[in-house]
C-alpha positions as CSV (number, residue, x, y, z in Angstrom):
1,M,-12.5,-11.4,-19.6
2,F,-11.9,-7.7,-20.2
3,K,-14.7,-5.3,-21.2
4,K,-13.6,-2.6,-23.7
5,V,-13.7,0.8,-22.0
6,S,-14.3,3.9,-24.1
7,C,-13.6,6.4,-21.3
8,P,-10.2,8.0,-21.8
9,A,-9.7,8.5,-18.0
10,L,-10.4,4.8,-17.3
11,T,-8.1,3.7,-20.2
12,F,-5.3,6.0,-18.7
13,L,-6.0,4.5,-15.3
14,F,-5.8,0.9,-16.5
15,L,-2.5,1.6,-18.4
16,T,-1.1,3.4,-15.3
17,L,-2.0,0.6,-12.9
18,S,-0.8,-2.1,-15.4
19,S,2.5,-0.5,-15.8
20,C,2.8,0.0,-12.0
21,L,2.2,-3.7,-11.5
22,L,4.7,-4.5,-14.2
23,F,7.4,-2.3,-12.6
24,S,6.6,-3.3,-9.0
25,C,5.3,0.0,-7.7
26,A,4.5,-1.5,-4.4
27,R,7.6,-1.2,-2.2
28,A,7.9,-2.7,1.2
29,R,10.6,-0.8,2.9
30,P,12.3,-2.0,6.0
31,S,12.1,0.4,8.9
32,S,15.8,0.6,9.3
33,T,16.0,3.4,6.7
34,P,12.7,5.3,6.9
35,T,12.9,8.5,4.9
36,F,9.3,9.5,5.7
37,E,8.4,12.4,7.8
38,P,5.2,12.7,10.0
39,S,2.3,13.7,7.8
40,G,0.3,15.7,10.4
41,R,-2.4,12.9,10.4
42,V,-2.5,11.6,14.0
43,E,-3.4,8.0,13.0
44,Y,-0.7,7.8,10.3
45,D,2.0,9.4,12.5
46,A,1.2,7.0,15.4
47,L,1.7,4.0,13.0
48,L,4.9,5.7,11.6
49,T,6.4,5.8,15.1
50,L,5.6,2.1,15.7
51,L,7.0,1.2,12.3
52,T,10.2,3.1,13.0
53,N,10.6,1.3,16.3
54,Q,9.9,-2.1,14.8
55,A,12.9,-4.5,14.9
56,V,14.6,-5.1,11.5
57,T,16.1,-8.6,11.7
58,P,17.1,-10.9,8.8
59,E,13.8,-12.7,9.4
60,V,11.9,-9.4,8.9
61,K,13.7,-8.6,5.8
62,A,13.0,-12.1,4.4
63,Y,9.3,-11.8,5.3
64,L,9.1,-8.4,3.5
65,A,10.8,-9.8,0.4
66,R,8.2,-12.6,0.3
67,L,5.4,-10.1,0.6
68,T,6.3,-8.2,-2.5
69,N,4.0,-10.1,-4.9
70,Q,1.1,-10.2,-2.4
71,T,1.5,-6.4,-1.8
72,S,1.5,-5.6,-5.5
73,T,-1.7,-7.7,-6.0
74,H,-3.4,-6.1,-3.0
75,L,-2.4,-2.6,-4.1
76,M,-3.7,-3.2,-7.6
77,D,-7.0,-4.5,-6.2
78,V,-7.4,-1.6,-3.7
79,L,-6.6,1.1,-6.3
80,T,-8.8,-0.4,-8.9
81,S,-11.7,-0.5,-6.4
82,C,-11.1,3.0,-5.3
83,T,-10.8,4.5,-8.7
84,N,-14.0,2.8,-9.7
85,D,-15.7,4.8,-6.9
86,A,-14.0,8.0,-8.1
87,P,-12.9,7.4,-11.7
88,N,-11.7,11.0,-12.2
89,A,-9.4,10.9,-9.2
90,E,-5.8,11.8,-9.6
91,L,-3.3,9.1,-8.5
92,P,-0.8,10.9,-6.4
93,Q,2.0,9.3,-4.4
94,L,0.6,7.5,-1.4
95,T,2.4,6.1,1.6
96,I,0.4,3.5,3.5
97,I,1.3,1.9,6.8
98,L,-0.3,-1.5,7.4
99,D,-0.9,-3.1,10.8
100,I,-0.8,-6.9,10.3
101,N,-2.0,-9.2,13.0
102,E,-0.5,-12.6,14.0
103,G,-2.7,-14.4,11.4
104,G,-1.5,-12.1,8.6
105,V,-4.7,-10.1,8.3
106,V,-4.5,-6.3,7.9
107,E,-6.3,-4.8,10.9
108,N,-5.4,-1.2,10.3
109,A,-4.2,0.9,7.3
110,R,-3.4,4.6,7.3
111,C,-2.3,6.8,4.4
112,D,-0.2,10.0,4.8
113,S,-3.0,11.9,3.1
114,A,-6.6,12.6,4.1
115,S,-8.0,12.8,0.5
116,P,-11.1,10.9,-0.5
117,L,-8.9,8.5,-2.5
118,A,-6.6,7.9,0.5
119,T,-9.6,7.2,2.7
120,C,-10.9,4.7,0.2
121,V,-7.4,3.1,0.1
122,E,-7.3,2.7,3.9
123,R,-10.7,1.0,3.9
124,G,-9.7,-1.2,1.0
125,W,-6.7,-2.7,2.8
126,L,-8.7,-3.8,5.8
127,G,-9.0,-7.6,5.9
128,K,-6.4,-8.3,3.2
129,Q,-4.6,-11.5,3.9
130,Y,-0.9,-12.0,4.0
131,D,1.3,-14.8,5.2
132,P,1.6,-14.7,9.0
133,P,4.4,-12.3,10.1
134,P,7.4,-13.2,12.2
135,F,5.8,-11.3,15.2
136,S,2.7,-9.3,15.9
137,P,1.7,-6.6,15.5
138,F,3.8,-6.2,12.4
139,Y,3.9,-2.9,10.5
140,Q,4.5,-2.8,6.8
141,L,5.2,0.4,4.7
142,V,3.8,0.5,1.2
143,T,4.4,3.3,-1.2
144,F,2.6,3.9,-4.5
145,D,4.2,6.3,-6.9
146,R,3.1,6.1,-10.5
147,S,6.5,7.6,-11.5
148,I,8.5,4.7,-10.0
149,R,10.1,2.6,-12.7
150,G,11.7,-0.7,-11.6
């Protein structure tokens, strides 16, 4: 199932991504306590405003809690794909805002950075499937930080 990789950078990447999945690096944070500032990227900042104004009800909190495993899986898939395109890329902290439609499909994704890795991550999220949200459009905040530990 796994092919042995002799490249130290890919080995490091695999270990980093594996530990992130193990420690649940993907965090879906309710918009009631956003601690994120505008990034200067117009597209990201527009979604940040919509996320901040999104209602946070018990139904929303329950929905976000149910998405944790799906988000971790999607994040791992996207990062693996993007680092295959750029195997020497650094894995910085990324904040991603997803725009999820009524069917649970990600229609838009924007990172707080304009790096080539962030651009690949944005493309990678498009079309990912979630359970249908409580309302639409629904905005989800995802953070990746390889230093997060459970």
